[in-house]
Backbone as a printed PyTorch tensor [residue, N CA C, xyz], in Angstrom:
tensor([[[  0.8230,  -1.1750,   0.0000],
         [  0.0000,   0.0000,   0.0000],
         [  0.8750,   1.2490,   0.0000]],

        [[  0.4770,   2.2170,  -0.7720],
         [  1.1680,   3.4980,  -0.8080],
         [  0.1890,   4.5920,  -0.4210]],

        [[  0.6620,   5.5820,   0.2800],
         [ -0.2190,   6.6880,   0.6490],
         [ -0.8260,   7.3420,  -0.5830]],

        [[ -0.1420,   7.2410,  -1.7150],
         [ -0.6300,   7.8620,  -2.9470],
         [ -1.9310,   7.2370,  -3.4270]],

        [[ -2.2380,   6.0330,  -2.9580],
         [ -3.4970,   5.3740,  -3.2990],
         [ -4.6380,   5.8290,  -2.3970]],

        [[ -4.3270,   6.5270,  -1.3080],
         [ -5.3340,   6.8900,  -0.3100],
         [ -5.4610,   8.3990,  -0.1290]],

        [[ -4.3540,   9.1100,  -0.1240],
         [ -4.3730,  10.5510,   0.1280],
         [ -4.6690,  11.2900,  -1.1790]],

        [[ -5.6750,  12.1550,  -1.1240],
         [ -6.0740,  12.9200,  -2.3060],
         [ -5.9840,  14.4080,  -2.0160]],

        [[ -5.7190,  15.1740,  -3.0530],
         [ -5.6820,  16.6290,  -2.9300],
         [ -6.5670,  17.2000,  -4.0270]],

        [[ -7.5970,  17.9200,  -3.5990],
         [ -8.5270,  18.5460,  -4.5270],
         [ -8.6010,  20.0260,  -4.1780]],

        [[ -8.3250,  20.9030,  -5.1370],
         [ -8.2870,  22.3420,  -4.8390],
         [ -9.5450,  22.8760,  -4.1630]],

        [[-10.7270,  22.3620,  -4.4920],
         [-11.9550,  22.8900,  -3.9250],
         [-12.4040,  22.2360,  -2.6310]],

        [[-11.6290,  21.3020,  -2.1340],
         [-12.0250,  20.5810,  -0.9200],
         [-11.0420,  20.8710,   0.1970]],

        [[-11.5700,  21.3580,   1.3210],
         [-10.7660,  21.6810,   2.5170],
         [ -9.5500,  22.5480,   2.1730]],

        [[ -9.7520,  23.4740,   1.2510],
         [ -8.6930,  24.4160,   0.8950],
         [ -7.5040,  23.7740,   0.2130]],

        [[ -7.7230,  22.6320,  -0.4170],
         [ -6.6300,  21.9580,  -1.1090],
         [ -5.7200,  21.1570,  -0.1970]],

        [[ -6.1200,  20.9820,   1.0450],
         [ -5.3060,  20.1880,   1.9740],
         [ -5.4280,  18.7100,   1.6260]],

        [[ -4.4050,  17.9180,   1.9340],
         [ -4.4720,  16.4850,   1.6520],
         [ -5.5440,  15.8130,   2.5090]],

        [[ -6.4360,  15.0990,   1.8490],
         [ -7.5530,  14.4290,   2.5040],
         [ -7.4540,  12.9210,   2.3130]],

        [[ -8.2810,  12.2080,   3.0330],
         [ -8.3020,  10.7510,   2.9550],
         [ -9.4090,  10.3100,   2.0090]],

        [[ -9.0330,   9.6130,   0.9580],
         [ -9.9440,   9.0250,  -0.0220],
         [-11.0300,   9.9780,  -0.4980]],

        [[-10.6870,  11.2250,  -0.7120],
         [-11.6380,  12.1890,  -1.2250],
         [-12.6590,  12.6780,  -0.2180]],

        [[-12.5680,  12.2090,   1.0130],
         [-13.4840,  12.6620,   2.0610],
         [-13.0100,  14.0130,   2.5950]],

        [[-13.7450,  14.5620,   3.5150],
         [-13.4080,  15.8730,   4.0520],
         [-12.5250,  15.8040,   5.2990]],

        [[-12.0560,  14.6320,   5.6710],
         [-11.1410,  14.5210,   6.8090],
         [ -9.7140,  14.5910,   6.2660]],

        [[ -8.9190,  15.4760,   6.8740],
         [ -7.5760,  15.7170,   6.3520],
         [ -6.5270,  14.8820,   7.0660]],

        [[ -5.3800,  14.7980,   6.4190],
         [ -4.2150,  14.1640,   7.0340],
         [ -3.8990,  14.8780,   8.3430]],

        [[ -3.9850,  16.2040,   8.3220],
         [ -3.7090,  16.9940,   9.5250],
         [ -4.6490,  16.6140,  10.6610]],

        [[ -5.9310,  16.3890,  10.3330],
         [ -6.8910,  15.9870,  11.3710],
         [ -6.4210,  14.7080,  12.0550]],

        [[ -6.0950,  13.7120,  11.2550],
         [ -5.7020,  12.4080,  11.8070],
         [ -4.4050,  12.5190,  12.5900]],

        [[ -3.4320,  13.2440,  12.0500],
         [ -2.1670,  13.4130,  12.7680],
         [ -2.3950,  14.1490,  14.0860]],

        [[ -3.2870,  15.1060,  14.0780],
         [ -3.6140,  15.8250,  15.3120],
         [ -4.2250,  14.9090,  16.3660]],

        [[ -5.1100,  14.0080,  15.9350],
         [ -5.7020,  13.0540,  16.8760],
         [ -4.6340,  12.1500,  17.4690]],

        [[ -3.7280,  11.6660,  16.6200],
         [ -2.6460,  10.8070,  17.1150],
         [ -1.7430,  11.5770,  18.0720]],

        [[ -1.4220,  12.8160,  17.7210],
         [ -0.5420,  13.6320,  18.5620],
         [ -1.1850,  13.9430,  19.9110]],

        [[ -2.5120,  13.9960,  19.9410],
         [ -3.1910,  14.2810,  21.2030],
         [ -3.2720,  13.0520,  22.1060]],

        [[ -2.8220,  11.9120,  21.5700],
         [ -2.7930,  10.7050,  22.3890],
         [ -3.8570,   9.6780,  22.0520]],

        [[ -4.6980,   9.9680,  21.0690],
         [ -5.7090,   8.9800,  20.6770],
         [ -5.0290,   7.7580,  20.0720]],

        [[ -5.5760,   6.6030,  20.3400],
         [ -5.0670,   5.3680,  19.7380],
         [ -5.7470,   5.1570,  18.3920]],

        [[ -5.1800,   4.2430,  17.6110],
         [ -5.8200,   3.8770,  16.3400],
         [ -7.2660,   3.4610,  16.5990]],

        [[ -7.4560,   2.6400,  17.6260],
         [ -8.7840,   2.1210,  17.9200],
         [ -9.7650,   3.2430,  18.2580]],

        [[ -9.3230,   4.2210,  19.0220],
         [-10.1940,   5.3440,  19.3730],
         [-10.5840,   6.1450,  18.1330]],

        [[ -9.6160,   6.3740,  17.2650],
         [ -9.9030,   7.1050,  16.0260],
         [-10.8930,   6.3180,  15.1710]],

        [[-10.6600,   5.0270,  15.0290],
         [-11.5380,   4.1940,  14.2040],
         [-12.9390,   4.0940,  14.8050]],

        [[-13.0570,   4.1190,  16.1210],
         [-14.3800,   4.1090,  16.7610],
         [-15.1070,   5.4360,  16.5390]],

        [[-14.3680,   6.5470,  16.6180],
         [-14.9710,   7.8650,  16.4340],
         [-15.3070,   8.1460,  14.9650]],

        [[-14.5470,   7.5580,  14.0630],
         [-14.7200,   7.7840,  12.6260],
         [-14.7870,   6.4270,  11.9210]],

        [[-15.9350,   5.7460,  11.9900],
         [-16.0420,   4.3780,  11.4790],
         [-15.8130,   4.2390,   9.9760]],

        [[-15.8360,   5.3370,   9.2490],
         [-15.5780,   5.2840,   7.8100],
         [-14.0770,   5.2650,   7.4990]],

        [[-13.2360,   5.4450,   8.5130],
         [-11.7870,   5.3360,   8.3260],
         [-11.3380,   3.9040,   8.5610]],

        [[-10.1900,   3.5870,   7.9970],
         [ -9.5890,   2.2670,   8.2010],
         [ -8.1890,   2.4370,   8.7780]],

        [[ -7.6400,   1.3600,   9.2650],
         [ -6.2650,   1.4070,   9.7650],
         [ -5.3140,   1.8080,   8.6400]],

        [[ -5.5680,   1.3360,   7.4280],
         [ -4.7350,   1.7270,   6.2890],
         [ -4.7870,   3.2370,   6.0460]],

        [[ -5.9360,   3.8610,   6.2920],
         [ -6.0350,   5.3170,   6.1570],
         [ -5.0970,   6.0110,   7.1440]],

        [[ -5.0870,   5.5360,   8.3770],
         [ -4.2170,   6.1250,   9.3990],
         [ -2.7540,   5.9240,   9.0250]],

        [[ -2.4150,   4.7240,   8.5950],
         [ -1.0350,   4.4520,   8.1900],
         [ -0.6330,   5.3060,   6.9840]],

        [[ -1.5710,   5.5490,   6.0650],
         [ -1.2860,   6.3930,   4.9120],
         [ -0.9810,   7.8210,   5.3560]],

        [[ -1.6810,   8.3050,   6.3740],
         [ -1.4000,   9.6420,   6.9060],
         [  0.0130,   9.7170,   7.4680]],

        [[  0.4070,   8.6990,   8.1940],
         [  1.7630,   8.6620,   8.7470],
         [  2.8040,   8.5700,   7.6400]],

        [[  2.5300,   7.7540,   6.6300],
         [  3.4590,   7.6280,   5.5070],
         [  3.5700,   8.9470,   4.7490]],

        [[  2.4440,   9.6300,   4.5590],
         [  2.4410,  10.9330,   3.8880],
         [  3.2980,  11.9330,   4.6660]],

        [[  3.1120,  11.9810,   5.9820],
         [  3.8880,  12.9010,   6.8250],
         [  5.3770,  12.5760,   6.7560]],

        [[  5.7110,  11.2930,   6.7580],
         [  7.1190,  10.8930,   6.6770],
         [  7.7200,  11.3020,   5.3330]],

        [[  6.9530,  11.1450,   4.2670],
         [  7.4380,  11.5350,   2.9400],
         [  7.6600,  13.0440,   2.8730]],

        [[  6.7510,  13.8140,   3.4580],
         [  6.9100,  15.2760,   3.4840],
         [  8.1470,  15.6620,   4.2820]],

        [[  8.3880,  14.9830,   5.3800],
         [  9.5530,  15.2730,   6.2120],
         [ 10.8480,  15.0010,   5.4580]],

        [[ 10.8630,  13.9300,   4.6860],
         [ 12.0610,  13.6010,   3.9110],
         [ 12.3960,  14.7020,   2.9120]],

        [[ 11.3970,  15.4370,   2.4770],
         [ 11.6150,  16.4770,   1.4710],
         [ 11.7690,  17.8670,   2.0710]],

        [[ 11.7890,  17.9390,   3.3870],
         [ 11.9650,  19.2160,   4.0630],
         [ 13.4380,  19.5930,   4.0490]],

        [[ 13.7100,  20.8180,   3.6850],
         [ 15.0770,  21.3110,   3.6310],
         [ 15.2090,  22.4980,   4.5660]],

        [[ 16.2600,  22.5050,   5.3440],
         [ 16.5110,  23.6160,   6.2430],
         [ 17.4910,  24.5780,   5.5740]],

        [[ 17.1810,  25.8300,   5.6780],
         [ 18.0620,  26.8570,   5.1360],
         [ 18.5770,  27.7200,   6.2840]],

        [[ 19.8660,  27.9630,   6.2620],
         [ 20.4560,  28.8220,   7.2850],
         [ 20.3590,  30.2640,   6.8070]],

        [[ 19.8830,  31.1000,   7.6730],
         [ 19.7970,  32.5150,   7.3210],
         [ 20.6360,  33.3140,   8.2950]],

        [[ 21.1620,  34.3870,   7.8050],
         [ 21.9120,  35.2950,   8.6620],
         [ 21.2530,  36.6610,   8.5670]],

        [[ 21.2210,  37.3410,   9.6750],
         [ 20.6510,  38.6800,   9.7220],
         [ 21.8050,  39.6650,   9.8020]],

        [[ 21.8130,  40.5750,   8.8790],
         [ 22.8890,  41.5830,   8.8410],
         [ 22.4640,  42.8490,   9.5060]]])
């Protein structure tokens, strides 16, 4: 499974943010739930239309974005 099969980006939906399978729940939403301490099971109980693969796709998407993050050093004169 690849996140590219699950995560969709549509300009007119949720401001173009990456969403899960064309639904209105974003990757950010799911990552926020995980960061707040919710378990996979709690998320799946609260959002029965999500699957464990959806959650894993969000994590994979975030990891891919992190790999492409570049830090630039700036100096103030």
